[in-house]
All heavy atoms as an XYZ file, in Angstrom:
911
protein
N      -1.392     29.127     21.359
C      -0.731     29.475     20.131
C       0.666     29.961     20.475
O       0.863     30.611     21.498
C      -1.540     30.554     19.413
C      -2.962     30.091     19.061
S      -3.995     31.415     18.410
C      -4.318     32.359     19.912
N       1.603     29.628     19.614
C       2.996     29.984     19.888
C       3.590     30.926     18.849
O       4.572     31.617     19.131
C       3.846     28.733     19.991
C       3.404     27.839     21.149
C       4.500     26.890     21.531
N       4.102     26.118     22.686
C       4.343     26.463     23.934
N       4.951     27.583     24.197
N       3.961     25.700     24.926
N       3.023     30.974     17.660
C       3.589     31.802     16.592
C       2.568     32.826     16.104
O       1.360     32.666     16.295
C       4.017     30.941     15.393
O       2.842     30.398     14.771
C       4.964     29.813     15.807
N       3.080     33.840     15.440
C       2.200     34.832     14.844
C       1.292     34.223     13.787
O       0.118     34.593     13.680
N       1.816     33.286     13.026
C       1.011     32.625     11.990
C      -0.145     31.847     12.616
O      -1.263     31.847     12.079
C       1.884     31.692     11.149
N       0.097     31.193     13.750
C      -0.985     30.468     14.432
C      -2.056     31.435     14.929
O      -3.245     31.128     14.867
C      -0.427     29.654     15.597
C       0.385     28.463     15.168
C       1.087     27.753     16.312
O       1.339     28.368     17.364
O       1.393     26.558     16.132
N      -1.649     32.605     15.391
C      -2.615     33.617     15.827
C      -3.443     34.083     14.636
O      -4.675     34.140     14.716
C      -1.909     34.809     16.513
C      -2.875     35.966     16.734
C      -1.284     34.364     17.826
N      -2.788     34.406     13.537
C      -3.513     34.858     12.342
C      -4.524     33.811     11.887
O      -5.667     34.141     11.549
C      -2.538     35.164     11.201
C      -1.750     36.440     11.423
O      -2.196     37.306     12.211
O      -0.668     36.570     10.807
N      -4.106     32.557     11.884
C      -4.988     31.465     11.470
C      -6.189     31.339     12.419
O      -7.330     31.204     11.975
C      -4.202     30.156     11.443
C      -4.989     28.962     10.971
C      -4.128     27.707     10.962
O      -2.997     27.765     10.440
O      -4.602     26.672     11.489
N      -5.945     31.412     13.713
C      -7.014     31.245     14.693
C      -7.999     32.409     14.659
O      -9.214     32.203     14.724
C      -6.428     31.094     16.096
N      -7.491     33.613     14.563
C      -8.363     34.785     14.551
C      -9.220     34.810     13.284
O     -10.360     35.274     13.315
C      -7.532     36.082     14.714
C      -8.353     37.318     14.421
C      -6.951     36.154     16.125
N      -8.715     34.285     12.199
C      -9.444     34.287     10.931
C     -10.524     33.204     10.853
O     -11.311     33.190      9.903
C      -8.467     34.111      9.773
N     -10.591     32.315     11.838
C     -11.581     31.243     11.808
C     -12.995     31.798     11.750
O     -13.303     32.820     12.361
C     -11.444     30.349     13.049
C     -10.191     29.485     13.124
C     -10.063     28.868     14.513
C     -10.200     28.418     12.051
N     -13.849     31.102     11.028
C     -15.262     31.479     10.970
C     -15.904     31.220     12.330
O     -15.577     30.274     13.026
C     -15.956     30.653      9.887
C     -17.413     31.028      9.670
C     -17.951     30.349      8.427
C     -19.420     30.550      8.240
N     -19.925     31.886      8.397
N     -16.811     32.087     12.713
C     -17.484     31.951     13.997
C     -16.777     32.752     15.065
O     -16.056     33.705     14.787
N     -16.995     32.357     16.313
C     -16.426     33.084     17.446
C     -15.228     32.346     18.026
O     -15.184     31.118     18.032
C     -17.486     33.295     18.548
O     -18.093     32.041     18.860
C     -18.551     34.285     18.106
N     -14.270     33.125     18.499
C     -13.060     32.573     19.085
C     -12.724     33.377     20.335
O     -12.452     34.573     20.240
C     -11.909     32.637     18.083
C     -10.652     31.953     18.580
O     -10.569     31.534     19.731
N      -9.661     31.845     17.715
N     -12.773     32.733     21.486
C     -12.339     33.371     22.720
C     -10.840     33.129     22.844
O     -10.396     31.991     22.975
C     -13.064     32.794     23.940
C     -12.652     33.404     25.278
C     -13.041     34.885     25.346
C     -13.266     32.637     26.436
N     -10.078     34.215     22.777
C      -8.626     34.139     22.915
C      -8.265     34.676     24.296
O      -8.580     35.817     24.625
C      -7.907     34.960     21.826
C      -6.400     34.827     21.976
C      -8.351     34.540     20.433
N      -7.617     33.852     25.078
C      -7.189     34.250     26.416
C      -5.711     34.583     26.361
O      -4.906     33.789     25.873
C      -7.445     33.119     27.439
C      -6.949     33.522     28.817
C      -8.915     32.755     27.466
N      -5.376     35.781     26.843
C      -3.979     36.133     27.033
C      -3.679     35.759     28.482
O      -4.074     36.457     29.416
C      -3.717     37.626     26.758
C      -4.130     37.969     25.327
C      -2.240     37.955     26.994
C      -4.113     39.452     25.013
N      -3.052     34.625     28.640
C      -2.838     34.019     29.946
C      -1.547     34.540     30.572
O      -0.674     35.041     29.870
C      -2.765     32.499     29.764
C      -3.243     31.753     30.967
O      -3.298     32.271     32.066
N      -3.588     30.493     30.758
N      -1.438     34.407     31.877
C      -0.224     34.793     32.586
C      -0.092     33.950     33.853
O      -0.985     33.179     34.189
C      -0.241     36.287     32.921
O      -1.212     36.567     33.890
N       1.027     34.137     34.550
C       1.281     33.354     35.762
C       0.812     34.062     37.025
O       0.969     33.539     38.111
C       2.779     32.992     35.914
C       3.228     32.084     34.799
C       3.631     34.236     36.000
N       0.217     35.217     36.899
C      -0.173     35.990     38.076
C      -1.342     35.330     38.812
O      -2.053     34.481     38.281
C      -0.535     37.419     37.687
S      -2.066     37.546     36.775
N      -1.540     35.768     40.028
C      -2.611     35.215     40.858
C      -3.984     35.459     40.307
O      -4.872     34.618     40.453
N      -4.215     36.605     39.653
C      -5.565     36.865     39.133
C      -5.879     35.980     37.927
O      -7.037     35.686     37.665
C      -5.803     38.346     38.853
S      -4.790     39.084     37.589
N      -4.861     35.515     37.212
C      -5.103     34.557     36.128
C      -5.505     33.207     36.707
O      -6.470     32.591     36.268
C      -3.870     34.405     35.246
N      -4.760     32.774     37.716
C      -5.007     31.458     38.320
C      -6.250     31.436     39.188
O      -6.987     30.453     39.197
C      -3.797     31.040     39.147
N      -6.500     32.507     39.923
C      -7.590     32.506     40.889
C      -8.887     33.109     40.404
O      -9.934     32.911     41.021
N      -8.827     33.866     39.306
C     -10.026     34.552     38.833
C     -10.331     34.280     37.363
O     -11.420     33.824     37.022
C      -9.871     36.064     39.050
C      -9.760     36.448     40.516
C      -9.562     37.942     40.675
C      -9.515     38.315     42.149
N      -9.629     39.765     42.326
N      -9.374     34.575     36.475
C      -9.642     34.482     35.035
C      -9.932     33.052     34.592
O     -10.993     32.779     34.019
C      -8.473     35.061     34.240
N      -8.993     32.149     34.825
C      -9.194     30.771     34.358
C     -10.397     30.112     35.019
O     -11.213     29.500     34.318
C      -7.905     29.959     34.543
C      -6.801     30.423     33.587
C      -5.612     29.484     33.547
N      -4.894     29.348     34.791
C      -3.799     30.029     35.124
N      -3.293     30.917     34.304
N      -3.188     29.798     36.275
N     -10.583     30.230     36.346
C     -11.803     29.651     36.923
C     -13.073     30.312     36.381
O     -14.072     29.631     36.142
C     -11.647     29.910     38.428
C     -10.189     30.058     38.650
C      -9.663     30.706     37.403
N     -13.045     31.615     36.173
C     -14.217     32.308     35.631
C     -14.579     31.824     34.242
O     -15.759     31.625     33.923
N     -13.581     31.594     33.412
C     -13.819     31.067     32.063
C     -14.435     29.676     32.160
O     -15.406     29.365     31.470
C     -12.515     31.039     31.245
C     -12.021     32.463     30.973
C     -12.718     30.275     29.941
C     -10.582     32.535     30.511
N     -13.874     28.840     33.029
C     -14.406     27.487     33.193
C     -15.857     27.478     33.626
O     -16.680     26.734     33.086
N     -16.189     28.309     34.600
C     -17.577     28.393     35.074
C     -18.478     28.886     33.948
O     -19.560     28.341     33.722
C     -17.680     29.297     36.326
C     -19.131     29.589     36.671
C     -16.972     28.653     37.501
N     -18.046     29.909     33.229
C     -18.860     30.448     32.135
C     -19.128     29.390     31.071
O     -20.251     29.281     30.560
C     -18.179     31.660     31.508
N     -18.126     28.597     30.735
C     -18.305     27.579     29.698
C     -19.253     26.468     30.156
O     -19.972     25.897     29.338
C     -16.947     26.996     29.290
C     -16.045     27.961     28.516
C     -14.655     27.363     28.356
C     -16.651     28.322     27.173
N     -19.255     26.173     31.443
C     -20.187     25.169     31.961
C     -21.600     25.735     32.107
O     -22.579     25.026     31.926
C     -19.701     24.637     33.314
C     -18.502     23.722     33.209
C     -18.168     23.052     34.532
N     -17.869     23.972     35.619
C     -16.686     24.514     35.847
N     -15.672     24.246     35.060
N     -16.506     25.335     36.865
N     -21.696     26.995     32.427
C     -22.954     27.626     32.790
C     -23.741     28.176     31.590
O     -24.967     28.194     31.601
C     -22.614     28.770     33.752
C     -23.720     29.509     34.370
C     -23.102     30.515     35.355
C     -24.137     31.385     35.988
N     -23.552     32.335     36.924
N     -23.025     28.623     30.568
C     -23.663     29.341     29.465
C     -24.362     28.406     28.491
O     -23.841     27.343     28.145
C     -22.624     30.167     28.698
O     -23.247     30.887     27.660
N     -25.518     28.833     28.051
C     -26.244     28.125     26.996
C     -25.536     28.291     25.647
O     -25.636     27.453     24.770
C     -27.663     28.691     26.930
C     -28.541     28.104     25.872
C     -29.921     28.730     25.863
O     -30.286     29.437     26.822
O     -30.623     28.516     24.872
N     -24.816     29.395     25.490
C     -24.109     29.725     24.247
C     -22.614     29.646     24.487
O     -22.133     30.036     25.546
C     -24.493     31.129     23.788
C     -25.961     31.253     23.590
C     -26.870     31.721     24.511
C     -26.711     30.848     22.464
N     -28.139     31.648     23.994
C     -28.075     31.122     22.731
C     -26.379     30.286     21.240
C     -29.088     30.844     21.823
C     -27.384     30.018     20.335
C     -28.713     30.294     20.627
N     -21.870     29.151     23.498
C     -20.431     28.962     23.636
C     -19.696     29.525     22.418
O     -20.218     29.496     21.311
C     -20.088     27.466     23.707
C     -20.840     26.681     24.745
C     -20.159     26.721     26.073
C     -20.739     25.736     27.052
N     -21.850     26.193     27.809
N     -18.454     29.971     22.636
C     -17.617     30.315     21.485
C     -17.370     29.055     20.652
O     -17.311     27.943     21.194
C     -16.320     30.816     22.108
C     -16.658     31.143     23.524
C     -17.788     30.232     23.905
N     -17.219     29.255     19.356
C     -16.927     28.125     18.477
C     -15.508     27.596     18.695
O     -15.246     26.413     18.484
C     -17.085     28.551     17.011
C     -18.501     28.972     16.697
O     -19.426     28.162     16.903
O     -18.693     30.126     16.255
N     -14.616     28.478     19.106
C     -13.201     28.121     19.273
C     -12.686     28.739     20.570
O     -13.093     29.836     20.950
C     -12.369     28.637     18.099
C     -12.947     28.282     16.767
N     -12.797     27.044     16.192
C     -13.716     29.007     15.913
C     -13.429     27.028     15.028
N     -13.996     28.199     14.843
N     -11.771     28.041     21.221
C     -11.105     28.524     22.425
C      -9.606     28.419     22.197
O      -9.094     27.330     21.900
C     -11.495     27.676     23.637
C     -12.980     27.601     23.968
C     -13.238     26.524     25.015
C     -13.485     28.950     24.446
N      -8.916     29.541     22.313
C      -7.476     29.552     22.084
C      -6.808     30.403     23.152
O      -7.465     31.171     23.854
C      -7.129     30.090     20.684
O      -7.738     31.374     20.518
C      -7.630     29.156     19.588
N      -5.488     30.274     23.253
C      -4.759     31.049     24.250
C      -3.342     31.327     23.780
O      -2.783     30.594     22.968
C      -4.738     30.308     25.611
O      -4.201     31.172     26.604
C      -3.958     29.028     25.554
N      -2.806     32.410     24.290
C      -1.378     32.699     24.219
C      -0.929     32.915     25.659
O      -1.730     33.303     26.507
C      -1.050     33.944     23.354
C      -1.470     33.728     21.911
C      -1.673     35.210     23.911
N       0.327     32.640     25.910
C       0.843     32.799     27.263
C       1.814     33.969     27.273
O       2.920     33.878     26.739
C       1.541     31.516     27.728
C       1.657     31.438     29.206
C       0.645     30.876     29.970
C       2.769     31.960     29.854
C       0.742     30.820     31.347
C       2.864     31.911     31.233
C       1.857     31.346     31.982
N       1.382     35.086     27.855
C       2.235     36.276     27.927
C       3.499     35.926     28.703
O       3.441     35.303     29.752
C       1.489     37.415     28.600
N       4.624     36.302     28.159
C       5.898     35.987     28.805
C       6.477     34.668     28.343
O       7.654     34.407     28.548
N       5.680     33.832     27.717
C       6.152     32.540     27.215
C       6.030     32.430     25.707
O       6.980     32.065     25.026
N       4.858     32.752     25.204
C       4.608     32.694     23.762
C       4.801     34.103     23.196
O       3.850     34.786     22.814
C       3.192     32.182     23.482
C       2.941     30.811     24.085
O       3.880     29.992     24.090
O       1.808     30.564     24.539
N       6.055     34.538     23.167
C       6.401     35.926     22.855
C       5.879     36.352     21.482
O       5.211     37.386     21.349
C       7.931     36.143     22.932
C       8.489     35.711     24.291
C       8.291     37.592     22.601
C       7.956     36.480     25.470
N       6.168     35.569     20.456
C       5.760     35.933     19.090
C       4.240     35.967     18.965
O       3.664     36.901     18.401
C       6.355     34.944     18.085
C       5.973     35.258     16.653
C       6.441     34.194     15.663
O       7.377     33.427     15.966
O       5.838     34.137     14.567
N       3.581     34.955     19.499
C       2.120     34.888     19.402
C       1.467     36.032     20.172
O       0.512     36.656     19.685
C       1.615     33.540     19.916
N       1.961     36.316     21.360
C       1.396     37.399     22.169
C       1.578     38.740     21.465
O       0.649     39.552     21.409
C       2.031     37.427     23.569
O       1.826     36.150     24.190
C       1.424     38.507     24.436
N       2.757     38.964     20.896
C       3.009     40.217     20.183
C       2.063     40.362     18.986
O       1.506     41.445     18.756
C       4.467     40.280     19.730
N       1.862     39.282     18.254
C       0.975     39.357     17.089
C      -0.468     39.614     17.520
O      -1.172     40.435     16.921
C       1.047     38.067     16.254
C       0.117     38.053     15.067
C       0.432     39.189     14.102
N      -0.516     39.210     13.003
C      -1.033     40.318     12.475
N      -0.653     41.512     12.922
N      -1.903     40.242     11.502
N      -0.919     38.929     18.553
C      -2.277     39.153     19.033
C      -2.449     40.601     19.470
O      -3.453     41.242     19.147
C      -2.623     38.201     20.178
C      -4.031     38.360     20.724
C      -5.080     38.076     19.650
C      -4.244     37.467     21.916
N      -1.481     41.135     20.176
C      -1.567     42.519     20.626
C      -1.617     43.481     19.443
O      -2.283     44.514     19.507
C      -0.441     42.832     21.601
C      -0.701     42.144     22.945
C       0.351     42.421     23.973
N      -0.085     41.889     25.281
C       0.739     41.563     26.246
N       2.043     41.727     26.087
N       0.281     41.101     27.386
N      -0.922     43.159     18.353
C      -1.031     43.974     17.133
C      -2.466     43.972     16.623
O      -3.002     45.011     16.224
C      -0.116     43.425     16.036
C       1.349     43.662     16.246
C       2.198     42.975     15.182
O       1.643     42.429     14.198
O       3.428     42.967     15.336
N      -3.093     42.793     16.647
C      -4.463     42.669     16.146
C      -5.479     43.377     17.044
O      -6.585     43.691     16.597
C      -4.835     41.194     15.995
C      -4.036     40.420     14.946
C      -4.380     38.938     14.992
C      -4.266     40.990     13.560
N      -5.107     43.623     18.285
C      -6.001     44.307     19.216
C      -5.986     45.823     19.025
O      -6.758     46.532     19.662
C      -5.657     43.955     20.663
C      -5.856     42.487     21.042
C      -5.361     42.240     22.460
C      -7.314     42.074     20.890
N      -5.118     46.316     18.158
C      -5.101     47.735     17.836
C      -4.659     48.598     18.997
O      -3.614     48.362     19.593
N      -5.471     49.581     19.350
C      -5.107     50.568     20.369
C      -5.338     50.100     21.798
O      -5.161     50.887     22.728
C      -5.883     51.869     20.132
C      -5.441     52.561     18.869
O      -4.298     52.437     18.450
N      -6.343     53.281     18.237
N      -5.739     48.868     21.994
C      -5.947     48.369     23.356
C      -4.579     48.139     23.995
O      -3.751     47.405     23.442
C      -6.780     47.069     23.348
C      -8.179     47.349     22.801
C      -6.838     46.450     24.735
C      -9.033     46.128     22.604
N      -4.331     48.750     25.151
C      -3.025     48.584     25.794
C      -2.768     47.128     26.188
O      -3.708     46.395     26.511
C      -3.116     49.459     27.050
C      -4.302     50.332     26.870
C      -5.214     49.638     25.906
N      -1.485     46.711     26.194
C      -1.142     45.357     26.630
C      -1.695     45.088     28.025
O      -1.625     45.950     28.901
C       0.385     45.350     26.642
C       0.768     46.421     25.680
C      -0.301     47.474     25.802
N      -2.246     43.899     28.193
C      -2.919     43.555     29.436
C      -2.954     42.042     29.572
O      -3.439     41.352     28.685
C      -4.345     44.124     29.375
O      -5.092     43.809     30.500
N      -2.396     41.538     30.671
C      -2.493     40.100     30.899
C      -2.645     39.843     32.394
O      -1.989     40.502     33.194
C      -1.282     39.361     30.340
O      -0.090     39.813     30.928
N      -3.575     38.976     32.727
C      -4.429     38.233     31.805
C      -5.498     39.158     31.217
O      -5.811     40.206     31.780
C      -5.073     37.163     32.687
C      -5.156     37.814     34.033
C      -3.919     38.669     34.131
N      -6.004     38.719     30.094
C      -7.119     39.410     29.455
C      -7.781     38.422     28.509
O      -7.283     37.316     28.292
C      -6.656     40.666     28.718
O      -5.678     40.362     27.746
N      -8.917     38.834     27.957
C      -9.669     37.966     27.060
C     -10.188     38.781     25.896
O     -10.687     39.892     26.098
C     -10.860     37.340     27.785
C     -10.496     36.534     28.996
S     -11.956     36.175     29.993
C     -11.259     36.288     31.629
N     -10.067     38.219     24.705
C     -10.562     38.877     23.507
C     -11.507     37.918     22.796
O     -11.163     36.753     22.574
C      -9.400     39.244     22.583
N     -12.678     38.401     22.449
C     -13.613     37.590     21.688
C     -13.655     38.131     20.267
O     -13.960     39.308     20.048
C     -15.019     37.615     22.294
C     -16.036     36.709     21.598
C     -15.677     35.229     21.787
C     -17.447     36.981     22.098
N     -13.295     37.271     19.317
C     -13.341     37.605     17.902
C     -14.533     36.901     17.274
O     -14.866     35.778     17.646
C     -12.060     37.144     17.190
C     -10.849     37.945     17.554
C     -10.072     37.602     18.656
C     -10.468     39.042     16.794
C      -8.942     38.328     18.991
C      -9.344     39.787     17.125
C      -8.579     39.426     18.229
N     -15.165     37.575     16.326
C     -16.248     36.961     15.564
C     -15.951     37.185     14.089
O     -15.830     38.327     13.635
C     -17.603     37.569     15.934
C     -18.761     36.874     15.229
C     -20.091     37.304     15.783
C     -21.185     36.468     15.135
N     -22.478     36.708     15.778
N     -15.803     36.083     13.374
C     -15.461     36.135     11.949
C     -14.276     37.063     11.700
O     -14.270     37.870     10.772
C     -16.671     36.546     11.115
C     -17.814     35.540     11.215
O     -17.525     34.331     11.363
O     -18.981     35.960     11.164
N     -13.267     36.962     12.564
C     -12.030     37.713     12.393
C     -12.025     39.119     12.954
O     -10.998     39.793     12.908
N     -13.141     39.573     13.511
C     -13.231     40.929     14.046
C     -13.336     40.893     15.573
O     -14.105     40.100     16.121
C     -14.457     41.652     13.482
C     -14.447     41.788     11.972
C     -13.284     42.623     11.478
O     -13.007     43.704     11.988
N     -12.571     42.113     10.483
N     -12.604     41.764     16.230
C     -12.699     41.870     17.681
C     -14.064     42.451     18.036
O     -14.437     43.514     17.555
C     -11.596     42.779     18.224
C     -11.597     42.994     19.739
C     -11.264     41.690     20.467
C     -10.600     44.086     20.114
N     -14.826     41.729     18.866
C     -16.157     42.213     19.258
C     -16.258     42.497     20.756
O     -17.175     43.200     21.183
C     -17.280     41.235     18.827
C     -17.380     41.175     17.306
C     -17.090     39.851     19.419
N     -15.325     41.965     21.553
C     -15.373     42.227     22.992
C     -13.994     41.971     23.580
O     -13.298     41.040     23.169
C     -16.401     41.327     23.689
C     -16.666     41.730     25.097
N     -17.475     42.789     25.429
C     -16.183     41.248     26.266
C     -17.501     42.929     26.747
N     -16.729     41.996     27.277
N     -13.636     42.789     24.567
C     -12.343     42.637     25.230
C     -12.523     42.814     26.732
O     -13.215     43.732     27.176
C     -11.337     43.670     24.700
C      -9.949     43.475     25.229
C      -9.132     42.471     24.718
C      -9.457     44.282     26.232
C      -7.839     42.284     25.208
C      -8.168     44.106     26.732
C      -7.364     43.097     26.210
N     -11.904     41.928     27.502
C     -11.920     42.022     28.962
C     -10.475     42.253     29.410
O      -9.652     41.339     29.357
C     -12.478     40.733     29.618
C     -12.478     40.867     31.132
C     -13.865     40.403     29.090
N     -10.146     43.487     29.849
C      -8.781     43.783     30.278
C      -8.502     43.309     31.700
O      -9.415     42.989     32.456
C      -8.726     45.310     30.203
C     -10.135     45.734     30.456
C     -11.009     44.652     29.871
N      -7.258     43.320     32.048
C      -6.814     42.868     33.364
C      -7.553     43.573     34.503
O      -7.957     42.937     35.467
C      -5.306     43.078     33.505
C      -4.779     42.685     34.874
C      -3.296     43.026     35.013
N      -2.842     42.731     36.355
C      -2.119     41.673     36.689
N      -1.754     40.810     35.769
N      -1.758     41.483     37.935
N      -7.752     44.894     34.394
C      -8.360     45.609     35.520
C      -9.775     45.116     35.791
O     -10.243     45.164     36.927
C      -8.302     47.135     35.336
C      -9.324     47.711     34.382
C     -10.589     48.061     34.821
C      -8.998     47.919     33.054
C     -11.525     48.604     33.945
C      -9.921     48.461     32.177
C     -11.186     48.799     32.618
N     -10.472     44.606     34.761
C     -11.807     44.054     34.983
C     -11.744     42.641     35.553
O     -12.731     42.146     36.088
C     -12.618     44.066     33.687
C     -13.018     45.454     33.261
C     -13.852     45.451     32.001
O     -14.078     44.411     31.368
N     -14.315     46.628     31.610
N     -10.617     42.004     35.442
C     -10.414     40.686     36.043
C      -9.995     40.853     37.503
O     -10.530     40.207     38.397
C      -9.379     39.872     35.237
C      -9.935     39.568     33.843
C      -8.975     38.598     35.980
C      -8.922     39.022     32.856
N      -9.048     41.759     37.747
C      -8.549     41.988     39.114
C      -9.651     42.441     40.067
O      -9.627     42.100     41.249
C      -7.470     43.081     39.105
C      -6.176     42.682     38.485
C      -5.210     43.841     38.442
O      -5.599     44.958     38.055
O      -4.041     43.613     38.805
N     -10.606     43.207     39.542
C     -11.625     43.801     40.408
C     -12.860     42.914     40.590
O     -13.818     43.328     41.233
C     -12.051     45.161     39.848
O     -12.651     45.008     38.574
N     -12.840     41.706     40.043
C     -13.986     40.800     40.140
C     -13.523     39.444     40.656
O     -12.365     39.072     40.511
C     -14.628     40.596     38.761
C     -15.189     41.854     38.162
C     -15.667     41.594     36.758
N     -16.297     42.785     36.203
C     -16.611     42.909     34.937
N     -16.373     41.934     34.081
N     -17.176     44.012     34.494
N     -14.482     38.674     41.193
C     -14.158     37.293     41.533
C     -14.529     36.398     40.341
O     -15.090     36.860     39.341
C     -14.836     36.851     42.832
C     -16.349     36.827     42.774
O     -16.939     36.588     41.692
O     -16.979     37.025     43.837
N     -14.192     35.126     40.449
C     -14.408     34.201     39.335
C     -15.876     34.133     38.910
O     -16.173     34.061     37.714
C     -13.890     32.802     39.697
N     -16.798     34.165     39.873
C     -18.217     34.110     39.515
C     -18.682     35.365     38.792
O     -19.496     35.287     37.869
C     -19.079     33.854     40.755
C     -18.971     32.419     41.202
O     -18.925     31.504     40.392
N     -18.910     32.212     42.503
N     -18.182     36.514     39.184
C     -18.529     37.747     38.479
C     -17.986     37.732     37.056
O     -18.664     38.167     36.122
C     -18.001     38.963     39.250
C     -18.712     39.196     40.560
C     -17.997     40.236     41.409
O     -16.771     40.226     41.530
N     -18.780     41.127     42.008
N     -16.769     37.237     36.889
C     -16.184     37.105     35.547
C     -17.026     36.144     34.725
O     -17.346     36.408     33.559
C     -14.717     36.640     35.635
C     -13.869     37.751     36.280
C     -14.173     36.239     34.273
C     -12.497     37.317     36.723
N     -17.397     35.018     35.320
C     -18.232     34.034     34.611
C     -19.551     34.649     34.187
O     -19.985     34.466     33.035
C     -18.480     32.818     35.500
N     -20.203     35.380     35.078
C     -21.489     35.998     34.735
C     -21.333     36.986     33.576
O     -22.185     37.045     32.685
C     -22.101     36.681     35.951
C     -22.564     35.682     36.988
O     -22.830     34.521     36.687
N     -22.650     36.134     38.226
N     -20.251     37.743     33.609
C     -19.996     38.677     32.509
C     -19.806     37.922     31.192
O     -20.390     38.294     30.161
C     -18.765     39.531     32.824
C     -18.364     40.439     31.721
N     -19.035     41.600     31.431
C     -17.368     40.346     30.810
C     -18.472     42.190     30.390
N     -17.455     41.442     30.003
N     -19.003     36.868     31.227
C     -18.756     36.093     30.004
C     -20.027     35.426     29.495
O     -20.235     35.341     28.277
C     -17.661     35.056     30.239
C     -16.250     35.621     30.402
C     -15.276     34.516     30.764
C     -15.798     36.367     29.159
N     -20.875     34.950     30.383
C     -22.149     34.354     29.959
C     -22.948     35.381     29.161
O     -23.523     35.064     28.115
C     -22.935     33.813     31.166
C     -24.374     33.490     30.789
C     -22.248     32.576     31.736
N     -22.983     36.620     29.629
C     -23.689     37.680     28.894
C     -23.048     37.927     27.532
O     -23.750     38.068     26.524
C     -23.681     38.984     29.706
C     -24.556     38.959     30.931
C     -24.478     40.258     31.720
O     -24.093     41.304     31.130
O     -24.800     40.233     32.916
N     -21.731     37.979     27.504
C     -21.005     38.206     26.250
C     -21.255     37.061     25.274
O     -21.530     37.292     24.088
C     -19.491     38.382     26.529
C     -18.690     38.394     25.239
C     -19.252     39.655     27.329
N     -21.177     35.822     25.766
C     -21.438     34.672     24.893
C     -22.848     34.731     24.341
O     -23.085     34.437     23.168
C     -21.226     33.354     25.641
C     -19.827     33.088     26.131
C     -19.594     32.097     27.070
C     -18.737     33.815     25.676
C     -18.311     31.821     27.536
C     -17.442     33.564     26.134
C     -17.235     32.559     27.062
N     -23.810     35.099     25.167
C     -25.196     35.199     24.716
C     -25.392     36.245     23.638
O     -26.211     36.086     22.740
N     -24.599     37.301     23.707
C     -24.720     38.369     22.722
C     -24.031     38.034     21.398
O     -24.553     38.352     20.329
C     -24.097     39.662     23.280
C     -24.212     40.849     22.336
C     -23.694     42.139     22.938
O     -23.406     42.186     24.160
O     -23.564     43.108     22.165
N     -22.878     37.379     21.447
C     -22.074     37.220     20.248
C     -21.949     35.792     19.703
O     -21.583     35.615     18.552
C     -20.661     37.764     20.485
C     -20.625     39.242     20.715
C     -20.384     39.751     21.981
C     -20.830     40.124     19.674
C     -20.346     41.115     22.199
C     -20.797     41.499     19.873
C     -20.557     41.994     21.135
N     -22.202     34.793     20.516
C     -21.961     33.411     20.097
C     -23.244     32.769     19.572
O     -24.316     32.978     20.123
C     -21.397     32.590     21.256
S     -19.822     33.223     21.855
N     -23.096     31.978     18.532
C     -24.272     31.338     17.934
C     -24.311     29.841     18.185
O     -25.258     29.183     17.784
C     -24.293     31.614     16.429
O     -23.121     31.113     15.824
N     -23.281     29.298     18.845
C     -23.272     27.854     19.121
C     -24.040     27.596     20.407
O     -23.604     27.986     21.490
C     -21.833     27.323     19.229
O     -21.166     27.592     18.001
C     -21.822     25.837     19.504
N     -25.188     26.953     20.273
C     -26.023     26.612     21.407
C     -25.749     25.178     21.769
O     -25.885     24.276     20.937
C     -27.495     26.821     21.046
C     -28.433     26.584     22.204
O     -28.309     25.604     22.923
N     -29.375     27.475     22.381
N     -25.360     24.934     23.014
C     -25.010     23.568     23.425
C     -26.203     22.636     23.449
O     -26.051     21.422     23.400
C     -24.300     23.548     24.797
C     -22.946     24.222     24.693
C     -25.139     24.179     25.871
N     -27.408     23.186     23.487
C     -28.607     22.347     23.494
C     -28.992     21.872     22.100
O     -29.724     20.924     21.938
C     -29.786     23.114     24.107
N     -28.436     22.536     21.078
C     -28.818     22.166     19.698
C     -27.925     21.106     19.109
O     -26.961     20.715     19.622
C     -28.870     23.393     18.813
O     -27.643     24.084     18.832
């Protein structure tokens, strides 16, 4: 997403939306993005929508998303899971930096199982 309006539209979508606040740092490339990929392949449950903003590149969209996150401090990379427009889970940078891609994937699989209703087997 590049604009605030695109963020508002995406967050308001019915169902679940995993929004990734992406960055160029090593933990985004070596941990966050691979962890998300593994989780999406591994999990029986999936978010209905997958979206991203690029911190440092998509300035307006990132600022708007951060407004929607309320009191959560700015953090990139990070991941926010929205359900029917409400934030239900957030993974900040410090939880990405301190884990490897498989640990991140395992965490996301648990989160998807708790909040997502799209079953890939159905």
